[in-house]
N, C-alpha and C positions, 0 to 999 in steps of 0.2 A: 343139527349140530349144536352143541352147547357152547356158547361163547365163553363160559367160565372154565370149561374143561380143556383148555389148550388151543386158543386161537379162534379166529372168525371163520364162519362157513365160506365156501367158495361162491363166486358170482352165480354159478349155475344153481347151487343149493338155495341161495337167497331168491333167485328168480322163481324157482319152483315153489318155494314156501309162500311167496307173495300171491300165487295163484290159488292158495288154499281157501276153502270156505270158512275156515276157523279164524276169527279176528285175532285171537291170541297168537297164532302161528304167524299171521301177517305182521303183527306188532313186533314180534321177536326178530323177524327177517328184516324189517325196515330199520330197527335199531342197529342190527348188525351191518346193514348197508351204510348207514350214517357213520358208524364208528370206523368202518373200513375207509370211507371217503375222507374222513377227518385225518386218517392215518396216511393219506396219500395214494390210496388205491383208486384206479380209474374203474368205474363200474358202468360202462355205457349201456349194457343190456337192461339195467334195472329201471331206468327212466320210463321206458314204455310199460313195464310191468306195474309200476306205481300208478301211472295214468290209467291203465286198463282195470286194475283190480283193487286199488286202495282209495282213489280220489273221491268216489261216490259213496263211501261208507258212512253209516250213521254213527259209528263208534267214535266217541269224543276223543279218546286217547289216540286212536289211529289218525284222526284228522289233525291233531296236534303234531304227531310224528311226521305227517305229510308236510305240514308247514315248516318244520325243522329241516326236513329233507330238501325242500325248495331253497332254503337258505344255504345249504351245503353243496348241492349239485351245481356243476359248472353250467353257466347260463349261455355260454358260447363255446365254439370249438376253435382251437388254435389252427391257423392255416399251415398246411405243410408246404414245403418248398415247391412241390409239384403243382399245387393249387395256385400259388402266387405267380409262377412263371407263365 
């Protein structure tokens, strides 16, 4: 999905693209995830994909995007009323 051609890709598309062996595809997907999260979208599935497929990359730009992702991703989860009770 092209970010410029009308919106961000879905969480499923981003997750699939993060599994790619092509670093350019991974970078595009990670940028889309960061933009979506900055826009208020919750993307809970993406965290595991980033850990599994991006964190150990030797690509310098992808590493920088991972660092930016860690700044944006929620570091904790809000408790629901059922968990508190």
